N, C-alpha and C positions, 0 to 999 in steps of 0.2 A: 813236370819241368821245374827244376829247382831254381828259385830266384837267385840272381847273382848280380854284381855290379855290371852295368852295361857300358861297354866302351863307347866313345863318341860316335855319333852317326857318321856314315861315310859322306865325304864331300860330294855334292851334286853340282854339275856344271851343265850349261846348255848342250855341249858336245856329248855328254854322257847320257842324256835323257831324250834328246830330240830324235825323230826318225832320220834315217840316212838321207832321205830326199825331202827334208823339211821345207826347203824353198818351194816345193811344188805341192805341198800338202795343205789342206784346209783343216786347221787344228783348233779345237775348242778347249778352253781351260776354265777353271773356276778359281777365283782368288778371294781370300778373306781380307777385307780392307778394314783395319782398325778405325779408320776415320768414320765408317758407318757401322762398325761392330757387326758386320754381316758380309755375305758373299756377293761377288760380282761375276757375271758372265763375261768371258773374255776371249779374244782371238790371239793366237800366237802367230806373230808375223816376224820371221827371222828370229832375232834374239830380243824382240820387244813384245810385250803383252799389252793388248789394247782393251780397255774397259768398254763393253757393249751393253751394259745393264740398262742404260737409258733407252736403248732401242728395243731390247727384249730382256725382261728381268729374270727369266729362268732358262736353263738349257733345254728343259722339256718344251717350253714354248718356242725356242729357236728351231728345234727339230721338227716342229709342226709346219714351218714355213717352207714353201717350195724353193725360195731363194736363199735358203740358209747358207749355202756355199758362197754366194755373192756377198751376203752380209759379213761373213767371217773374213773374207779376203779383202773387201773394199770399203765397208761402211765406216764413216767417221765415228770416232768414239770419244770417250771421256779421258780419264787418266791413262797414262802410259807408264808401265813398269818395266825396267830391265829384267829379263828373265833370270839373269845370273843373280840378281839381288833377291828375287822371289825364292829361288832354289836355295840360296844360302840361309835365308830366314827359315825356310821349311826344314832344312836338314839340321839346323842348330836349335830348333824348337823355340824360335823367337816369335811367340804369338802376339807380341806387341807391335810387330812389323807386318806388312802385307806378305802373305805366304800362300802357297798352293793348297787347294783342297782336291778331293775326288772330283772329276770333271762331269758328274751327273748330279741331278738334284731330285726332282719329283718323280722320276721313273721308279717303278717297282723293280726290286733287284731279284731276279729269278736265276735259276741254275739248272742245267741239264746234267744228269749224272749217267755214268756207265756208258759212255759213247765211244770208247776205244777198247778193243779186245784185250790189250795188255793190262790196262787198269781194271777192266772187268774181272779178270782172273784174280787180281789183288783184292777186290771187294769180296769175292768168294772165299779167298784165303782168310781175310779178316773174320768173316762170319764163321768159318769152320774152326778157326782158332779161338773163337769167343772173345776176341779183343786182346788176347794174351800174346805179346810179341815173342815170348819164349817158345811158343808152339808153331810159329809162323813158318819156319824153314821146313819142318817136317810136313806140314800140310801143303806147302807150296810144291814140294817135290811130288807128292801124291796127285795133286790136281794136274800138274803138268804131264805126268805120265799118262793119266787117264784121258786128258783132253788133247794133248799134243797140238797139232795145227788145225783141229776141228773148227775153230772159230775164225780162222784167217779168211778175210774177204767175204764173210757172210753178210748178206743184206737182211737187216732185222725184219721179221715178219714174213720172210720168203719161205717157200717149201724147203729149201736147203737148211734154213735156220730151224724149221720144225723137225727135220731129221736129226740135226745136231742135238736138239732138245731130247729126242728119244734116246740118243746115245748116252747123254749125260744122266738121264733118269735111270737107265739100265745100270750105270756105274754107281748109282747112289749119290750123285754129285749135283743134282738139280738144286737151284738156289733162286731166291727172289731177285738177286742181282743179275743172274742169267736171264730171268724173265724180262727185265727191262732192257737188258743189253742186246738180246737177239729176238725178243718177242715183238709183237706189233705196236706196243705202246711205249713211248719214251718216258723216262723218269724226268719230271720237271717239278722243282720245288722252289719255295721262296727262301732265298739265301739269307737275306738280311732286311731289316726295315728300311723304308724310304729315308734317305739322308744320313744313314748310319755308316756308310762306307768311308774308309780313310784313303788318302791319296799317296802319291809318291813322296818319299822322305819321312813319312809318319811311322810311328810304332805300329806293329801288327800283333794281335793278341792271341795267345793260346791259353786255355784254362790251366791254372796252376796244378790241378789234380791230374792232368793228362800225362801219361808216361810213354805214349806211342802216337805220334802225330807227324804230319808233313805238310809242306806247301802243295798247292795244286795250281801250276801255271796254266792259264787258259786265255784263249781269245774270247772277248766279250762283245756281243752284238749290241748296238744301240738302236732301238726300234721305236717308231712313233706310234700314235694312237690308232693309226690305220693298219698296223702290222707291217709297215715298210721298214726295211733295214736302212737306216740313214747313216750309220757310221760304225766304227769298231774301235776297241781299245784293248788293254791288257787287264787281267785280273788275277788275284790270288784267292782261291776258294779254300781257305785253311781247313784242314781235315783232321779230326781227332779219331784216329783209327781204333784206339782202344774203346772209345765210347760207342761209335757206330757198330763196331764188331760185336759188342755185347748184345745189341738189338737194333735193328733198323728203325724201330719205333723211337729210338733216341736220336734220330737224325737232327732234330731241332737243337738238342744240347750239343751235338757234335759239330754243327755247322754255324749256329747263330749265337755268337757271344760278342762281348764288347771288343771292338777293333779287329774282328775276325774276318773282315771282308775288305780287301784293298782293290781299288780300281784306278787306272791311270797309265801314263801320266796325263794324256790328253785324249779326247775323242777325235779320231780322224774321220772326217766326213767322206762318204763315197762320192766319187766323181770319175771322170774319164781316165784318170791316172791311177785310181785305186777303187776297184769295183768288187763285186761279190766273188768273182773268180780269184782276185788277189787275196781275199780273206780265206777262201778255200785252200789256197796254197801257202799260207803262213807257216813259217818255222818259228817256234817259240823256244828260246833258250832259258835255262835256269842255272844260276850259280849261287851257292850258299857258302858264305865265309863265316866260320865260327870264331868266337873271341879267343878260342884256344889254338887257332891256326888251322883248324879243320876246313877242308874244301870239298864240296860236292858239286859236280856239274852234270847236267842232263839236258834233254831236249824233247820237244813234242812237235809233231808235224800234223797240221790239219788235213793233210792228204790221206792220213790213215783213219780219219773219223768214219764211224760206221753209219751214221745218219747225216744226210746233207743238212747244212745250216738252215735252209728254208723249211725242211721237214721239222726241225726243232722249233722254229718260229711258229709253224702251223700247229704244233702240239701245244704251244703256249697260248696263242692268240687266235680268236676266230669267233664263230657263233656261240661257242661254248664258254668263252671268257674274253672280256674286253678290258683294256687298260687306257682310260681316258687321258692319262698323263704320259703314256708310253711306258716302256720297260727296257731294262738291260738284261741280257741273257748270257750267262756263262755257258760255254759250249762243251765243257768237259776237258779232260786231259789224258794224254798218253802216258804221262810221267807218274810212276809209282816207285819210289826209291826202295830198294831192297838191300843195299849195301849196309853192312854192320858198322855202326858208329862206335859202339862200346862193347856190349856183351856179344860174343859169337852167337849167331842165329837170331839175334833180336832185331836186326834190321836198323833202319834209320829212324831217328826222332830228333826233334828240335832241341836246342839248348838256348837258354837265355842269352841274348846278345847276338844271335845269328843275324847276319845281314843277307837278305834274300833279294836277288836281282832277277827279275823276269824281263826278257827283252825279245824284240823282234824288229828287224831293220825297218819295216814300214811303219811301225808304231812307237818306236823308242824304247824306254826302259822304265819299269816300275820297281822302285827300290824301297825296301822296308826293313826295319830292325825288329826282331822278335823279342817280346816281353810277355808277361802273363796278362791275360785279359783283365785281371783284377788290378794290375798296376798301370795299364794303359790309361791315357786320359779318358775320363768318363764322357760318354756321348750326351751332350746337353742341348744341342741345337736341332730341334725337330721342325715339323711342318708348321706348328703354331708360331714358333719363334721366327721362322722365315716369313710368314705372312705379316706378322707384326712389324718385322724389320723393313720389309719392302713397302708397307703402307706408310711407315714413318718417313721413308725416303721419297715418298710420292711416286713410287714405281707401279702402284696398283690403281 
């Protein structure tokens, strides 16, 4: 991705980022307050954002409470910020003013991969093309002719999936991606370090050396230390297709780079009006607006996921692995753009200055501007800084 001047970030307004039914939603935010030079746990109530840090200093701690929804909806708080002002400061890069952060803190950032059949095939194509976008179209046609609809509706680990595996092996098309896509074990990996995610309005990073990459719009589960799903939000699991396509052992380099993980805009807590079935039915939209006028739109439906969200949680948390501060879990994406942006047959790749909008009516919109990871603001506020900051404020 060649660096180029970035056009001004898009304007963010409450109406453009809030869920459609925000008046009924229990929404958790995090705000950086320059007064304390640190983050605040906050509740979004209408178009006001209420500081709850004096009640519970971390989002992780809030989600351990059985009364988290009541706290978010009703508890008296400290400072109150107009959401419109926070969004304006966030979008214009005014770090000297209160602005929004990613709405999670101490939770480990995990991701499940290859959970949709369509994107599963694209991972196979990346592998067969060796990360070379020029070969992708030819490989894609061969894979589709061989596989056809063999993967449609398959339950991973089932006898039907085992027969599909036999078919693919006979065609010489078996892949490590097909193993985790239809085999008994889900792919779950650590997407990014604790506290490194960026929120809505921030720059999102792609390695400057990458020539073939794309956003991955996903539903993100927010899970407490006991493995209970407490809420959901949106995420962008930025993917470097040329890097991972060279070798799956380069997954860390493909996935975990400065500003390469976006989460937000808010965590919506589960309640009677928004439960796990609502998460299972989410439709997630994607729109990319290039600085050159290029537009790409797509969508991903959680109804087409091959593994239930609770199966993904169980693959992450249990007797085999615990998360004392909870975790967030990207659930995978159906979206894998194949439209050519430049060279015929080369497919889609990001350009500097792309504005990526990931949205779902119950969750709002996560909006980020693409830059190189090397040019994005360095990640400098980690766990040690958070502990020192909260201690200085008398919150610990």
